[in-house]
C-alpha positions as CSV (number, residue, x, y, z in Angstrom):
1,M,0.0,0.0,0.0
2,K,2.9,2.4,0.8
3,T,4.5,1.7,-2.5
4,L,1.2,2.5,-4.2
5,A,1.0,5.7,-2.2
6,R,4.6,6.8,-3.2
7,R,3.8,6.0,-6.9
8,N,0.7,8.1,-6.8
9,W,2.6,11.0,-5.0
10,L,5.1,11.0,-7.9
11,M,2.3,11.2,-10.3
12,I,0.9,14.2,-8.5
13,R,4.3,15.9,-8.6
14,R,4.5,15.4,-12.3
15,W,1.0,16.9,-12.6
16,F,2.1,20.0,-10.7
17,A,5.1,20.3,-12.9
18,A,3.1,19.9,-16.1
19,A,0.6,22.5,-14.7
20,G,3.4,25.0,-14.3
21,L,2.7,25.5,-10.6
22,G,6.5,25.6,-9.8
23,A,8.5,24.6,-6.8
24,A,6.9,27.0,-4.4
25,A,3.5,25.6,-4.7
26,L,4.9,22.1,-4.5
27,S,6.8,23.0,-1.4
28,V,3.7,24.3,0.3
29,C,1.9,21.2,-0.6
30,L,4.7,19.0,0.8
31,I,4.9,21.0,4.0
32,T,1.2,20.8,4.7
33,K,1.1,17.1,3.9
34,V,4.1,16.1,5.9
35,G,3.4,12.8,7.6
36,H,0.3,12.2,5.4
37,D,0.5,8.9,3.6
38,Y,-1.8,7.1,1.4
39,A,-1.8,4.1,3.8
40,S,-3.2,6.3,6.6
41,L,-6.5,6.9,4.9
42,S,-9.5,5.4,6.7
43,A,-11.5,2.8,4.9
44,P,-14.0,4.3,2.5
45,P,-17.6,3.9,3.4
46,R,-19.5,1.1,1.7
47,V,-22.8,1.5,0.0
48,G,-24.4,-0.4,2.8
49,D,-23.0,2.1,5.3
50,L,-24.8,5.1,3.8
51,P,-27.9,6.2,5.7
52,L,-30.6,5.6,3.2
53,S,-34.3,6.4,3.2
54,V,-36.5,3.6,4.4
55,V,-38.8,2.7,1.6
56,V,-42.1,0.7,1.4
57,L,-42.8,-1.2,-1.8
58,D,-46.0,-2.7,-3.2
59,R,-46.5,-6.3,-4.4
60,N,-44.6,-5.4,-7.7
61,D,-41.8,-3.5,-5.9
62,R,-43.2,-0.2,-6.8
63,L,-42.7,2.7,-4.3
64,L,-45.6,3.3,-2.0
65,R,-43.9,5.5,0.5
66,A,-40.4,6.7,1.6
67,F,-39.1,8.1,4.8
68,T,-36.2,10.6,5.1
69,S,-32.9,9.0,6.1
70,Q,-31.4,9.3,9.6
71,D,-29.6,12.5,8.5
72,D,-33.0,14.0,7.2
73,K,-32.2,13.5,3.5
74,W,-34.3,12.1,0.7
75,R,-31.8,9.5,-0.3
76,L,-33.7,6.5,-1.8
77,P,-31.9,3.2,-2.5
78,V,-31.4,2.5,-6.2
79,E,-29.5,0.0,-8.4
80,L,-27.9,0.9,-11.7
81,P,-30.3,-1.1,-13.8
82,E,-33.1,0.9,-12.3
83,I,-31.8,4.1,-13.9
84,D,-32.1,4.9,-17.6
85,P,-28.7,4.2,-19.4
86,L,-29.1,7.5,-21.2
87,Y,-28.5,9.3,-18.0
88,F,-25.1,7.6,-17.5
89,R,-24.0,8.2,-21.1
90,M,-24.8,11.9,-20.7
91,L,-23.2,12.0,-17.3
92,L,-19.9,10.6,-18.5
93,A,-19.9,12.7,-21.6
94,F,-20.2,15.8,-19.6
95,E,-18.3,15.0,-16.4
96,D,-15.7,12.3,-17.1
97,K,-15.3,11.0,-20.6
98,R,-12.3,8.9,-19.7
99,F,-14.0,7.4,-16.6
100,Y,-13.4,3.8,-17.6
101,E,-9.7,4.5,-18.4
102,H,-8.3,6.3,-15.4
103,G,-7.5,5.0,-12.0
104,G,-9.2,7.8,-10.0
105,F,-7.9,11.0,-11.4
106,D,-7.3,12.2,-15.0
107,A,-3.9,13.9,-15.2
108,L,-4.6,15.5,-18.5
109,A,-7.9,17.0,-17.3
110,L,-6.2,18.3,-14.1
111,A,-3.4,19.8,-16.1
112,R,-5.8,21.4,-18.6
113,S,-7.8,22.8,-15.7
114,A,-4.8,24.3,-14.0
115,L,-3.5,26.0,-17.2
116,Q,-6.9,27.4,-18.0
117,S,-7.2,28.8,-14.5
118,L,-3.7,30.4,-14.7
119,R,-4.5,32.0,-18.1
120,N,-7.9,33.3,-17.1
121,G,-7.2,34.2,-13.5
122,R,-10.2,32.2,-12.3
123,I,-11.4,28.6,-12.2
124,V,-12.7,27.7,-15.7
125,S,-13.2,24.0,-15.3
126,G,-12.7,21.8,-12.2
127,G,-10.8,18.9,-13.8
128,S,-12.3,16.5,-11.2
129,T,-13.1,13.0,-12.3
130,L,-16.4,11.4,-11.3
131,T,-14.5,9.3,-8.8
132,M,-13.1,12.5,-7.2
133,Q,-16.6,13.9,-7.0
134,V,-17.7,10.8,-5.2
135,A,-14.8,11.2,-2.8
136,R,-15.8,14.8,-2.1
137,L,-19.5,13.7,-1.6
138,L,-18.5,11.0,0.8
139,E,-16.3,13.3,2.9
140,E,-18.9,16.1,2.8
141,Q,-16.2,18.7,3.0
142,P,-15.3,21.5,0.5
143,T,-12.2,21.0,-1.6
144,K,-11.2,24.6,-2.5
145,S,-7.8,24.4,-0.8
146,L,-4.9,22.6,-2.3
147,E,-4.7,20.3,0.8
148,R,-8.3,19.2,0.4
149,K,-7.8,18.7,-3.3
150,Y,-4.9,16.4,-2.6
151,E,-6.9,14.4,0.0
152,Q,-9.7,14.1,-2.5
153,L,-7.3,12.8,-5.1
154,L,-5.9,10.2,-2.8
155,R,-9.4,9.1,-1.7
156,A,-10.3,8.8,-5.4
157,V,-7.4,6.5,-6.0
158,Q,-8.4,4.5,-2.9
159,L,-12.0,4.2,-4.2
160,E,-10.7,2.9,-7.5
161,A,-8.6,0.3,-5.7
162,E,-11.4,-0.8,-3.4
163,F,-14.5,-0.6,-5.7
164,S,-15.5,-1.5,-9.2
165,K,-16.5,1.2,-11.6
166,E,-20.1,0.2,-11.2
167,D,-19.9,0.6,-7.4
168,I,-18.5,4.1,-7.9
169,L,-21.3,5.0,-10.3
170,R,-23.9,3.7,-7.8
171,L,-22.3,5.8,-5.0
172,Y,-22.6,8.9,-7.2
173,A,-26.2,8.0,-8.1
174,L,-27.0,7.8,-4.3
175,R,-25.1,10.9,-3.1
176,A,-25.2,13.5,-5.9
177,P,-27.0,16.6,-4.5
178,F,-30.1,17.9,-6.3
179,G,-31.2,20.8,-4.1
180,G,-32.6,21.1,-0.6
181,N,-32.4,17.7,1.1
182,L,-32.6,15.8,-2.1
183,E,-29.8,13.4,-2.7
184,G,-29.5,10.7,-5.4
185,V,-30.9,10.3,-8.8
186,R,-34.0,8.4,-7.7
187,A,-35.1,11.1,-5.2
188,A,-34.5,13.8,-7.8
189,S,-36.4,12.1,-10.5
190,L,-39.4,11.5,-8.2
191,T,-39.3,15.1,-7.1
192,W,-38.7,17.0,-10.3
193,F,-40.4,14.6,-12.8
194,G,-42.9,12.7,-10.6
195,K,-41.6,9.3,-11.8
196,E,-39.0,6.7,-11.3
197,P,-35.7,7.2,-13.2
198,G,-36.0,4.0,-15.2
199,R,-37.2,5.8,-18.4
200,L,-36.0,9.4,-18.8
201,T,-36.4,11.8,-21.7
202,P,-33.2,13.5,-23.0
203,A,-34.3,16.8,-21.4
204,E,-34.8,15.0,-18.0
205,A,-31.6,13.1,-18.2
206,A,-29.7,16.3,-19.0
207,L,-31.2,18.2,-16.1
208,L,-30.2,15.5,-13.7
209,V,-26.7,15.7,-15.0
210,A,-26.6,19.5,-14.6
211,L,-28.1,20.0,-11.2
212,P,-25.4,18.5,-8.9
213,Q,-22.8,21.0,-10.2
214,S,-24.7,23.8,-8.5
215,P,-27.8,22.3,-6.9
216,E,-29.1,25.4,-5.0
217,A,-28.4,27.9,-7.7
218,R,-30.1,25.7,-10.4
219,R,-33.1,24.5,-8.4
220,P,-35.9,24.3,-11.0
221,D,-38.6,25.5,-8.5
222,R,-36.5,28.7,-7.6
223,F,-34.2,29.4,-10.6
224,P,-35.8,27.7,-13.6
225,E,-33.9,29.8,-16.1
226,Q,-30.5,28.9,-14.6
227,A,-31.7,25.2,-14.6
228,R,-32.7,25.5,-18.3
229,K,-29.3,27.0,-19.3
230,A,-27.3,24.4,-17.4
231,R,-29.5,21.6,-18.9
232,N,-28.9,22.8,-22.4
233,R,-25.2,23.0,-21.9
234,V,-25.3,19.3,-21.1
235,L,-27.4,18.6,-24.2
236,R,-24.8,20.4,-26.4
237,R,-22.0,18.4,-24.9
238,A,-24.0,15.2,-25.5
239,V,-24.2,16.1,-29.2
240,V,-20.5,16.6,-29.4
241,A,-19.9,13.3,-27.7
242,G,-22.2,11.5,-30.1
243,V,-24.7,10.6,-27.3
244,L,-27.6,12.5,-28.9
245,G,-28.4,13.6,-32.4
246,K,-28.8,17.3,-33.1
247,E,-32.5,17.1,-33.7
248,D,-33.2,15.2,-30.5
249,A,-31.0,17.7,-28.5
250,A,-32.8,20.7,-30.1
251,S,-36.2,19.3,-29.3
252,A,-35.1,18.6,-25.7
253,A,-33.7,22.1,-25.4
254,N,-37.1,23.6,-26.2
255,E,-38.9,21.7,-23.5
256,P,-39.9,23.9,-20.5
257,V,-38.5,23.2,-17.1
258,R,-41.1,22.3,-14.6
259,T,-41.1,24.7,-11.7
260,I,-43.3,22.9,-9.2
261,R,-42.0,20.0,-7.1
262,Y,-43.8,16.7,-7.0
263,A,-44.6,15.4,-3.6
264,M,-42.8,12.3,-2.6
265,P,-45.1,9.3,-2.9
266,I,-47.2,8.6,0.2
267,L,-49.6,5.8,-0.7
268,A,-50.9,3.4,2.0
269,P,-49.6,5.8,4.7
270,H,-51.0,3.9,7.7
271,E,-49.9,0.5,6.5
272,S,-46.4,1.9,5.6
273,R,-46.2,3.5,9.1
274,Q,-47.2,0.3,10.8
275,A,-44.7,-1.8,8.7
276,R,-41.9,0.4,9.8
277,A,-43.0,0.3,13.4
278,D,-43.2,-3.5,13.3
279,A,-39.6,-3.8,11.8
280,P,-37.8,-0.5,12.6
281,L,-34.4,-1.9,11.4
282,L,-35.6,-3.1,8.0
283,P,-34.5,-0.7,5.2
284,V,-37.0,-2.0,2.7
285,H,-40.6,-3.1,3.5
286,R,-42.4,-5.2,0.9
287,L,-46.1,-5.3,1.1
288,T,-48.9,-7.1,-0.6
289,I,-50.6,-3.8,-1.5
290,D,-51.4,-3.2,-5.2
291,L,-50.2,0.3,-6.0
292,E,-52.8,1.1,-8.7
293,L,-55.7,-0.4,-6.7
294,Q,-54.5,1.4,-3.5
295,R,-54.4,4.7,-5.4
296,A,-57.9,4.2,-6.8
297,I,-59.3,3.2,-3.4
298,E,-57.7,6.2,-1.7
299,S,-59.2,8.4,-4.3
300,L,-62.6,6.9,-3.7
301,A,-62.2,7.5,0.1
302,R,-61.2,11.1,-0.4
303,R,-64.1,11.7,-2.9
304,K,-66.7,10.2,-0.6
305,S,-65.4,11.9,2.5
306,E,-65.8,15.3,0.9
307,T,-69.6,14.7,1.0
308,M,-69.5,14.0,4.8
309,P,-69.2,16.4,7.7
310,S,-65.6,17.2,8.5
311,P,-65.3,15.1,11.7
312,V,-66.5,12.0,9.9
313,S,-63.8,9.6,8.7
314,L,-63.8,6.6,6.5
315,A,-61.8,3.3,6.3
316,I,-61.7,0.7,3.5
317,L,-60.0,-2.7,3.3
318,V,-59.7,-4.9,0.2
319,A,-58.3,-8.4,0.4
320,D,-57.9,-11.5,-1.8
321,H,-59.5,-14.2,0.3
322,Q,-58.0,-16.9,-1.8
323,S,-54.4,-15.9,-1.1
324,G,-55.0,-14.0,2.1
325,E,-53.2,-10.9,0.7
326,I,-54.4,-7.4,1.6
327,L,-54.5,-5.5,-1.7
328,A,-55.6,-2.1,-0.5
329,S,-55.9,-0.5,3.0
330,V,-57.2,3.0,3.8
331,G,-57.1,3.9,7.4
332,A,-58.4,7.4,6.8
333,P,-59.1,9.5,3.7
334,N,-56.2,11.9,4.3
335,L,-53.3,11.3,6.8
336,L,-52.8,15.0,7.3
337,D,-56.4,16.0,7.8
338,T,-56.5,17.0,11.4
339,R,-60.2,17.7,11.4
340,R,-61.0,14.0,10.7
341,Q,-58.1,12.8,12.8
342,G,-56.5,11.4,9.7
343,H,-53.5,10.0,11.7
344,V,-55.7,7.4,13.3
345,D,-55.8,4.1,11.4
346,M,-59.5,3.2,11.6
347,T,-58.8,-0.3,10.1
348,R,-57.3,-1.2,13.4
349,A,-59.6,0.7,15.7
350,T,-62.0,-1.3,18.0
351,R,-65.6,-0.4,17.4
352,S,-69.1,-1.9,17.8
353,P,-69.8,-4.1,14.7
354,G,-73.6,-3.6,14.8
355,S,-75.4,-6.3,12.9
356,T,-72.4,-7.5,10.8
357,L,-72.1,-10.6,13.0
358,K,-75.6,-11.9,12.3
359,P,-74.5,-14.0,9.3
360,F,-72.3,-16.1,11.6
361,I,-75.2,-16.7,13.9
362,Y,-77.4,-17.9,11.1
363,G,-74.5,-20.0,9.8
364,L,-74.2,-21.7,13.1
365,A,-77.9,-22.3,13.2
366,F,-77.8,-23.9,9.8
367,E,-74.8,-26.0,10.7
368,E,-76.4,-27.3,13.9
369,G,-79.7,-28.1,12.4
370,V,-81.6,-25.4,14.2
371,G,-83.2,-24.4,10.9
372,L,-82.9,-24.0,7.1
373,P,-83.1,-20.8,5.1
374,E,-86.8,-21.4,4.5
375,S,-87.6,-22.4,8.0
376,F,-90.0,-20.0,9.8
377,I,-89.3,-17.9,12.9
378,E,-91.4,-15.4,14.8
379,D,-90.3,-11.8,14.7
380,R,-92.3,-10.5,17.7
381,A,-91.6,-8.8,21.0
382,T,-89.7,-11.2,23.3
383,N,-88.1,-11.4,26.7
384,I,-85.2,-13.7,27.1
385,G,-84.0,-13.7,30.7
386,G,-84.8,-10.0,31.0
387,Y,-83.2,-9.1,27.6
388,Q,-85.8,-7.5,25.3
389,P,-84.4,-6.8,21.9
390,T,-86.2,-4.5,19.5
391,N,-85.8,-4.0,15.7
392,F,-84.1,-1.0,14.3
393,D,-87.4,0.5,13.1
394,Q,-89.2,-0.5,16.3
395,S,-91.7,-2.6,14.3
396,Y,-92.1,-6.4,13.9
397,Q,-92.7,-8.5,10.8
398,G,-94.5,-11.5,12.4
399,T,-93.8,-14.9,11.0
400,V,-90.8,-14.8,8.5
401,T,-88.4,-17.3,7.1
402,L,-84.8,-17.3,8.3
403,R,-83.8,-16.0,4.8
404,E,-86.1,-13.0,5.2
405,A,-85.0,-12.4,8.7
406,L,-81.3,-12.2,7.8
407,Q,-81.9,-10.1,4.6
408,L,-84.1,-7.6,6.7
409,S,-81.5,-7.8,9.5
410,L,-84.2,-8.3,12.1
411,N,-82.9,-8.2,15.6
412,T,-85.4,-10.5,17.5
413,P,-84.8,-13.6,15.3
414,A,-81.0,-13.1,15.5
415,V,-81.2,-13.0,19.3
416,K,-83.4,-16.1,19.4
417,L,-81.0,-18.0,17.2
418,L,-78.0,-16.9,19.2
419,E,-79.7,-18.3,22.3
420,A,-80.1,-21.6,20.4
421,V,-76.5,-21.9,19.3
422,G,-74.9,-20.2,22.3
423,P,-72.9,-16.8,22.5
424,A,-69.7,-18.6,23.6
425,R,-69.8,-20.7,20.4
426,L,-70.1,-17.6,18.3
427,I,-67.1,-16.1,20.0
428,A,-65.1,-19.3,19.5
429,R,-65.9,-19.4,15.8
430,L,-64.8,-15.8,15.3
431,K,-61.5,-16.6,17.0
432,R,-61.1,-19.6,14.7
433,A,-61.2,-17.1,11.9
434,G,-58.4,-15.1,13.4
435,A,-60.5,-12.3,14.7
436,N,-60.0,-10.9,18.1
437,P,-63.4,-9.8,19.6
438,V,-63.1,-7.6,22.6
439,M,-65.5,-7.9,25.5
440,E,-65.7,-6.5,29.0
441,K,-63.3,-8.4,31.3
442,G,-64.8,-10.9,33.6
443,I,-68.2,-11.0,31.9
444,A,-69.3,-14.0,29.8
445,P,-70.5,-13.2,26.3
446,G,-74.3,-12.6,26.3
447,L,-77.1,-12.3,23.7
448,A,-76.3,-8.6,23.2
449,I,-73.3,-9.6,21.0
450,S,-75.7,-10.5,18.2
451,L,-76.5,-6.7,17.9
452,G,-72.9,-5.4,18.3
453,G,-72.4,-5.7,22.0
454,L,-68.6,-6.3,21.7
455,G,-65.6,-4.7,20.0
456,M,-64.3,-5.6,16.6
457,T,-61.9,-3.9,14.1
458,L,-62.4,-3.6,10.4
459,R,-59.5,-6.1,10.0
460,D,-61.3,-8.5,12.3
461,L,-64.5,-8.3,10.2
462,T,-62.6,-8.7,7.0
463,Q,-60.8,-11.7,8.4
464,A,-64.1,-13.4,9.5
465,Y,-65.9,-12.7,6.2
466,A,-62.9,-14.0,4.3
467,A,-63.5,-17.4,6.0
468,M,-67.2,-17.2,5.1
469,A,-66.3,-16.5,1.5
470,R,-64.0,-19.6,1.4
471,G,-66.7,-21.9,2.5
472,G,-65.9,-21.7,6.2
473,E,-62.2,-22.3,5.8
474,P,-60.1,-19.7,7.7
475,V,-57.3,-17.8,6.0
476,A,-54.7,-15.5,7.6
477,L,-54.9,-12.0,6.0
478,S,-51.5,-10.3,5.8
479,V,-50.2,-7.1,4.3
480,C,-46.5,-8.1,4.6
481,R,-45.0,-9.9,1.6
482,K,-41.5,-10.5,2.8
483,D,-39.4,-10.4,6.0
484,C,-42.7,-10.1,7.9
485,E,-42.8,-9.2,11.5
486,E,-46.4,-8.0,11.7
487,G,-48.4,-9.2,14.7
488,T,-51.5,-11.1,13.5
489,S,-53.9,-13.2,15.4
490,P,-53.4,-17.0,14.9
491,V,-55.8,-18.7,12.6
492,S,-57.2,-22.1,13.5
493,S,-56.9,-25.1,11.3
494,A,-60.6,-25.9,12.2
495,R,-63.4,-24.6,10.1
496,V,-65.3,-21.4,11.1
497,L,-68.5,-22.9,9.5
498,S,-69.3,-25.9,7.5
499,E,-69.1,-25.5,3.7
500,K,-72.9,-26.1,3.5
501,A,-73.7,-23.5,6.1
502,S,-71.3,-20.9,4.6
503,W,-72.9,-21.3,1.2
504,M,-76.4,-21.0,2.6
505,V,-75.4,-17.7,4.3
506,G,-73.8,-16.4,1.1
507,D,-76.8,-17.4,-1.0
508,I,-79.0,-15.3,1.3
509,L,-76.7,-12.3,1.4
510,S,-76.2,-12.3,-2.4
511,G,-80.0,-11.9,-2.7
512,L,-79.9,-8.4,-1.3
513,P,-80.2,-5.4,-3.7
514,Q,-77.1,-5.2,-5.9
515,P,-76.5,-1.5,-6.8
516,Q,-74.1,-1.0,-9.7
517,S,-73.5,-4.7,-10.0
518,A,-74.1,-6.9,-13.0
519,E,-76.5,-9.8,-12.5
520,T,-73.7,-12.3,-13.2
521,H,-71.5,-10.8,-10.5
522,H,-73.6,-10.9,-7.4
523,V,-71.9,-9.7,-4.2
524,A,-72.8,-11.3,-0.8
525,Y,-72.8,-8.5,1.7
526,K,-74.1,-7.4,5.1
527,T,-74.5,-4.0,6.7
528,G,-74.2,-2.9,10.3
529,T,-75.1,0.2,12.3
530,A,-73.8,0.6,15.8
531,Y,-76.1,1.8,18.6
532,G,-76.6,5.5,18.5
533,Y,-75.4,5.8,14.8
534,R,-71.8,5.7,16.0
535,D,-70.5,3.3,13.3
536,A,-71.7,2.4,9.8
537,W,-70.4,-0.8,8.3
538,A,-70.7,-2.8,5.1
539,V,-68.8,-6.0,4.4
540,G,-69.1,-8.0,1.2
541,Y,-67.4,-10.7,-0.9
542,D,-67.4,-12.3,-4.3
543,G,-65.5,-15.4,-5.5
544,R,-62.1,-13.7,-5.0
545,H,-62.3,-10.5,-3.0
546,V,-63.6,-9.4,0.3
547,V,-64.2,-5.7,0.9
548,A,-65.0,-4.0,4.2
549,I,-66.1,-0.4,4.8
550,W,-66.4,1.6,8.0
551,S,-67.6,5.2,8.5
552,G,-68.0,7.3,11.6
553,R,-66.2,9.7,13.9
554,P,-62.9,8.5,15.2
555,D,-63.8,9.9,18.7
556,G,-66.9,7.6,18.8
557,T,-69.5,10.3,19.0
558,P,-72.7,9.7,17.0
559,V,-73.3,10.7,13.4
560,P,-77.2,11.1,13.4
561,G,-78.9,9.3,10.5
562,A,-75.7,7.5,9.2
563,T,-76.4,3.9,8.6
564,G,-74.5,1.1,7.0
565,A,-77.1,0.9,4.2
566,S,-77.1,4.6,3.4
567,V,-73.4,5.4,3.9
568,A,-71.3,2.3,3.6
569,V,-73.1,0.2,0.9
570,P,-72.6,2.7,-2.0
571,I,-68.9,2.9,-1.2
572,L,-68.7,-0.9,-1.0
573,F,-70.1,-1.4,-4.5
574,E,-68.0,1.4,-6.0
575,A,-65.0,-0.5,-4.6
576,F,-66.1,-3.6,-6.3
577,Q,-66.6,-1.6,-9.5
578,I,-62.9,-0.5,-9.2
579,L,-61.9,-4.2,-9.1
580,G,-63.4,-4.5,-12.5
581,P,-62.0,-7.4,-14.6
582,D,-60.5,-9.0,-11.5
583,R,-64.0,-9.8,-10.2
584,V,-64.9,-13.5,-9.8
585,P,-68.5,-14.7,-9.4
586,L,-69.6,-16.4,-6.3
587,P,-69.1,-20.2,-6.6
588,D,-71.8,-22.8,-6.7
589,G,-72.6,-24.5,-3.5
590,P,-71.6,-28.0,-2.5
591,A,-73.9,-30.8,-3.7
592,E,-75.4,-31.3,-0.3
593,A,-76.4,-27.6,0.0
594,M,-77.8,-27.5,-3.6
595,S,-79.9,-30.6,-3.0
596,V,-81.4,-29.0,0.1
597,A,-82.1,-25.7,-1.7
598,G,-84.2,-27.5,-4.3
599,Q,-86.3,-29.5,-1.8
600,Q,-89.2,-28.6,0.4
601,V,-88.3,-27.9,4.1
602,P,-88.7,-31.1,6.2
603,E,-91.6,-30.9,8.4
604,P,-89.6,-30.9,11.7
605,L,-87.7,-27.9,10.4
606,R,-90.7,-26.0,9.2
607,F,-90.1,-23.8,12.2
608,A,-86.7,-23.1,13.6
609,R,-85.9,-25.4,16.5
610,L,-85.5,-22.8,19.3
611,P,-84.8,-23.7,23.0
612,Q,-88.3,-22.9,24.2
613,N,-89.8,-25.3,21.7
614,R,-87.7,-28.4,22.7
615,G,-89.7,-31.1,24.4
616,T,-93.0,-29.4,23.6
617,V,-95.4,-29.3,20.6
618,R,-95.9,-26.4,18.2
619,T,-99.6,-26.4,18.7
620,G,-100.8,-27.9,21.9
621,D,-98.6,-30.0,24.3
622,T,-99.7,-33.6,23.6
623,L,-96.5,-34.8,21.8
624,Q,-93.8,-35.5,24.4
625,I,-90.6,-37.5,24.5
626,S,-90.7,-39.5,27.7
627,Y,-87.3,-41.2,27.4
628,P,-84.5,-40.3,27.5
629,P,-84.7,-36.8,29.0
630,D,-83.2,-33.8,27.2
631,G,-79.5,-33.4,27.9
632,A,-79.0,-36.9,29.2
633,E,-75.6,-38.7,28.9
634,L,-76.1,-42.3,27.7
635,D,-73.5,-45.0,27.9
636,L,-74.2,-47.2,24.9
637,G,-71.0,-49.1,25.2
638,F,-68.8,-47.6,22.5
639,A,-65.4,-49.2,22.4
640,R,-62.9,-47.0,24.3
641,D,-59.8,-48.7,22.8
642,S,-59.0,-47.0,19.5
643,S,-57.5,-50.2,18.2
644,L,-60.9,-52.0,18.4
645,E,-63.9,-51.4,16.1
646,Q,-66.5,-49.2,17.7
647,S,-69.7,-51.0,18.5
648,A,-72.6,-49.9,20.6
649,Q,-76.2,-50.6,21.7
650,P,-79.0,-48.9,19.8
651,L,-80.5,-45.7,21.1
652,V,-84.2,-46.2,22.1
653,V,-86.3,-43.0,22.1
654,K,-89.8,-43.3,23.6
655,F,-92.6,-40.7,23.2
656,K,-96.2,-40.2,23.9
657,G,-99.1,-38.2,22.6
658,G,-99.4,-36.8,19.1
659,A,-101.1,-38.2,16.0
660,G,-99.5,-40.8,13.8
661,P,-97.9,-41.5,11.5
662,F,-94.6,-40.2,12.9
663,S,-91.4,-39.0,11.3
664,F,-88.0,-38.7,12.8
665,L,-84.9,-36.6,12.3
666,V,-81.5,-37.3,13.7
667,N,-78.9,-34.5,13.5
668,G,-81.2,-32.7,11.1
669,R,-81.5,-35.6,8.6
670,P,-84.7,-37.7,8.0
671,L,-84.4,-41.2,9.5
672,H,-87.8,-42.9,9.3
673,T,-91.2,-41.7,8.0
674,G,-94.7,-43.0,8.2
675,Q,-94.1,-45.0,11.4
676,R,-97.0,-45.8,13.8
677,E,-95.1,-47.1,16.7
678,R,-94.3,-44.6,19.5
679,Q,-90.7,-45.7,19.8
680,L,-87.6,-45.0,17.7
681,V,-84.8,-47.5,17.6
682,W,-81.6,-46.0,16.1
683,Q,-78.2,-47.5,15.7
684,P,-75.5,-44.7,16.0
685,D,-72.2,-45.1,14.3
686,T,-70.1,-42.8,16.5
687,P,-70.2,-41.3,20.0
688,G,-70.9,-37.7,20.6
689,F,-73.9,-35.3,20.7
690,A,-77.1,-36.4,18.9
691,D,-80.2,-34.2,18.1
692,V,-83.4,-36.3,17.9
693,T,-86.7,-34.8,16.7
694,V,-90.1,-36.5,16.5
695,L,-92.8,-35.1,14.2
696,D,-96.4,-36.1,14.2
697,A,-99.0,-36.0,11.4
698,N,-100.3,-32.6,12.6
699,G,-96.9,-30.9,12.4
700,N,-96.3,-31.0,16.1
701,S,-92.8,-31.8,17.1
702,A,-90.6,-32.6,20.1
703,G,-86.9,-32.8,20.4
704,I,-84.0,-33.7,22.6
705,T,-80.2,-33.5,22.6
706,V,-78.3,-36.3,24.2
707,L,-74.6,-37.2,24.6
708,L,-73.8,-40.8,23.6
709,R,-70.8,-42.6,25.1
């Protein structure tokens, strides 16, 4: 290394002599540099050591958002292939035409610069190579003194020894100044042209070459004429070097210089902020967000929010329920809108879900044989253990089918069905989906959760509806594509609902009015309005996407008159319209569900089997099951050794009253019909719970649930 240093020092002395600087200048240089040796130079900083801007990329590695670097610069990471080659051809033609030939400094250029300066009494040209400029940028110190120039020259030689030419070009592309706190070609291109530097016009490439020579004096937003003149000098030099033709250069020279800066991209601001918070040391965050869809959904949110009172905010989530990828996420219409508390990410805020959980109650009822979509249920005033639910419009519809009750979002039937399936079971199924329902500590879930008496986030609802859309199979929704450290709730391997029950619910929800939707692309959706008009919801899905909408005030105060149907549904369907050709129709149901849909409701399920009806008749009380009692545990002798075949005694059910002939259902499926005997003998295959229903000729029914062991 010392030998290399001495050789370079001899080269510098020869340059001084050629430049005519004389012995005096050389002596000064020697005195000031006594003890300085090439080997004493510190190691040059690597590209990886530079403080770069943290960037957030979409699913195709397009920039969603960037953050300033640790030293408050816009210095975005970039690789050479990501920059238009025209820029580098023009840069070398203007700054360093012998870049690939010299070893750090160009003796001829330095000598020419010195002689020109002596003849003119001022600096005419710098004579610095591109490598010397990189050395100056890395040191971040002026080089007007002879000592600094010498140190810069030594550092340039060191850079050439340590790095490849491509590494040096990349260092320049990262550190070249472009005015203000802009550094690097990528930040400059995004700011002055509003685009990535992958494809540049000749005028754009020339401006990027010209600006670093005097970045503040040539800033296009402050000194457009100086910027134009400098750009055109680069264009003329490019013609001389054969980089551009005269006609192309003349056309580029006539282009105006844009005087207004483009804002740095800030798409998906809440998700970008969260990604950085989840992994603060990661320089690049890669998300599943689709840039174009995100931009369109953000535009939709801003446009819709402008029609709402200023305190009201809006949140939208779009996910692919087949892959689990979140494609668009809007936590607020405008991050910087303080009136709407735009900094609050309402996709993660816990709010009352209103009626949006009713589909899961109905799904459980279908799964457990409580009823079928065409089974009847009474929508009348009721009192269940002191809880007296009322409908939204304070009226009652009388006898309706379960299909009608869900489509009309009637409260009383939903509460009755939840009592039948159990609030704890609903909570358990939501957790299977990966949702995290929030309830008051120490209090067991009650019937009020059917009407929104718990806390859910927009992400929770999207997660739950994604499982419904997949036929009851849960899927983990994620916004992180690579190097993920986001905290998501675990998803169970068990189904949220059976495929049959999920399809039945989807079939009902797709029968709701379909604004702006083609008949062949029905959307299954449900609305919700929290108590006191505090939250308006709409969640829907087709064969591929699930979309969720929330609207309300972030502080939780009411928005009088704002309902899910009036506020959220129009936004929901506009979001589906934006998805356009990516839409996929709802799938056909499983064979079992389709066969049920085409048949008449079995007599025992003509009315939903609610708890108060078990063991009693629908009209009168003559039909009764006398043995076994409801809730009994029966030891039928199933083999307890898993290596043995299971065998058991038959289950005998005895009943009295009613008018023959009789029909029987076990676990919701017909077993025998037209029987006169007042006894059922059934051979079960497996242990577990069994629902047994007896139906007489007059439509009266009685039922029990027993546990077989």
